[in-house]
Wavefront OBJ file of the C-alpha trace (Angstrom):
o trace
v 0.245 0.060 -0.215
v 2.778 2.430 0.714
v 5.159 3.215 -2.325
v 8.792 2.206 -1.708
v 11.359 5.242 -2.121
v 12.826 3.400 -5.297
v 9.167 4.042 -6.650
v 8.951 8.298 -5.240
v 12.127 9.339 -6.636
v 11.612 11.033 -9.854
v 13.269 9.107 -13.107
v 16.324 11.053 -14.397
v 16.271 12.683 -17.929
v 17.151 10.740 -20.983
v 20.098 11.414 -23.112
v 22.308 12.567 -20.364
v 20.805 15.550 -19.705
v 21.605 18.474 -22.343
v 17.712 18.747 -23.059
v 18.403 21.247 -26.527
v 20.603 18.129 -27.933
v 17.850 15.678 -27.478
v 15.076 18.103 -28.838
v 17.383 18.802 -32.466
v 18.661 15.116 -32.457
v 14.574 14.210 -32.756
v 14.362 17.061 -35.148
v 17.077 15.535 -37.477
v 15.394 12.774 -39.116
v 12.420 14.696 -39.849
v 14.614 17.522 -41.382
v 16.254 14.711 -43.253
v 12.877 13.157 -44.325
v 11.993 16.280 -45.977
v 15.047 17.569 -47.809
v 14.657 13.512 -50.035
v 10.850 14.166 -50.103
v 11.782 17.641 -51.956
v 14.501 16.284 -54.176
v 12.543 13.129 -55.235
v 9.043 14.465 -55.702
v 8.630 18.405 -55.578
v 11.583 19.481 -57.406
v 10.823 16.750 -60.175
v 6.708 17.978 -60.499
v 8.353 21.718 -60.757
v 10.719 20.431 -63.603
v 7.889 19.555 -65.699
v 5.449 22.091 -64.878
v 7.827 24.456 -66.338
v 8.574 22.278 -69.390
v 5.145 22.035 -70.198
v 4.611 25.592 -70.045
v 7.461 26.278 -72.227
v 6.223 23.710 -74.509
v 2.949 25.628 -74.718
v 4.402 29.019 -75.573
v 6.171 27.732 -78.324
v 3.212 25.905 -80.015
v 3.261 27.669 -83.343
v 0.817 26.905 -86.655
v 1.122 23.474 -88.309
v 2.240 21.560 -85.086
v 0.083 18.378 -84.278
v -0.964 18.634 -80.689
v -2.982 16.300 -78.423
v -5.614 17.701 -75.796
v -6.166 16.276 -72.738
v -9.064 14.797 -73.718
v -7.294 13.192 -76.628
v -8.103 14.859 -78.951
v -5.762 15.150 -81.927
v -5.804 18.030 -83.645
v -3.384 20.223 -86.086
v -2.639 23.855 -85.348
v -4.068 26.699 -87.966
v -3.927 30.119 -85.443
v -1.834 30.536 -82.646
v -0.616 33.665 -80.909
v 2.088 34.340 -78.451
v -0.468 36.240 -76.210
v -3.662 34.118 -76.971
v -4.862 32.279 -74.229
v -6.397 29.930 -77.258
v -5.301 28.557 -80.365
v -7.731 27.581 -83.609
v -6.796 24.019 -84.528
v -8.361 21.614 -87.358
v -9.590 18.549 -85.816
v -10.923 17.430 -89.794
v -11.135 18.771 -93.035
v -13.109 22.277 -92.645
v -13.730 21.952 -88.852
v -12.108 24.260 -86.877
v -12.362 24.703 -82.991
v -10.627 26.828 -80.641
v -8.549 25.556 -77.995
v -7.741 26.605 -74.298
v -3.860 26.754 -74.819
v -4.122 24.775 -70.778
v -5.759 22.085 -71.722
v -3.354 20.883 -74.660
v -1.384 17.918 -73.233
v 1.231 17.348 -75.515
v 2.828 18.295 -79.219
v 3.796 15.327 -81.381
v 5.046 16.578 -84.522
v 6.358 20.293 -85.019
v 4.875 21.061 -88.576
v 5.785 23.446 -91.613
v 3.682 26.605 -91.033
v -0.056 26.013 -92.980
v -0.981 27.867 -95.790
v -3.989 29.891 -95.187
v -6.635 29.018 -97.823
v -8.196 32.280 -99.261
l 1 2 3 4 5 6 7 8 9 10 11 12 13 14 15 16 17 18 19 20 21 22 23 24 25 26 27 28 29 30 31 32 33 34 35 36 37 38 39 40 41 42 43 44 45 46 47 48 49 50 51 52 53 54 55 56 57 58 59 60 61 62 63 64 65 66 67 68 69 70 71 72 73 74 75 76 77 78 79 80 81 82 83 84 85 86 87 88 89 90 91 92 93 94 95 96 97 98 99 100 101 102 103 104 105 106 107 108 109 110 111 112 113 114 115 116
């Protein structure tokens, strides 16, 4: 019923008593995991986004593009500052496509001559 003096005493602090060194020691694996996560996940994704934006800016007339919906078309009108491109999906069928919805440029082609 009575507590013996051995159990009543406080346990000594782990790590030899240096409190700050113990806290930084526990934080070090977390920082290391974040650094690894950054180089394996975040940085490659940012590079992919940057490459895709450069691809979208370089779209010119005559390029064969693929939209995110899987539509394959040939660009007939594209400007540097336009947010949309005009593309031909069949003979005489032209549609406007928002640049951000273009997923790939399959072939860089010769500029299409305008039909007058």
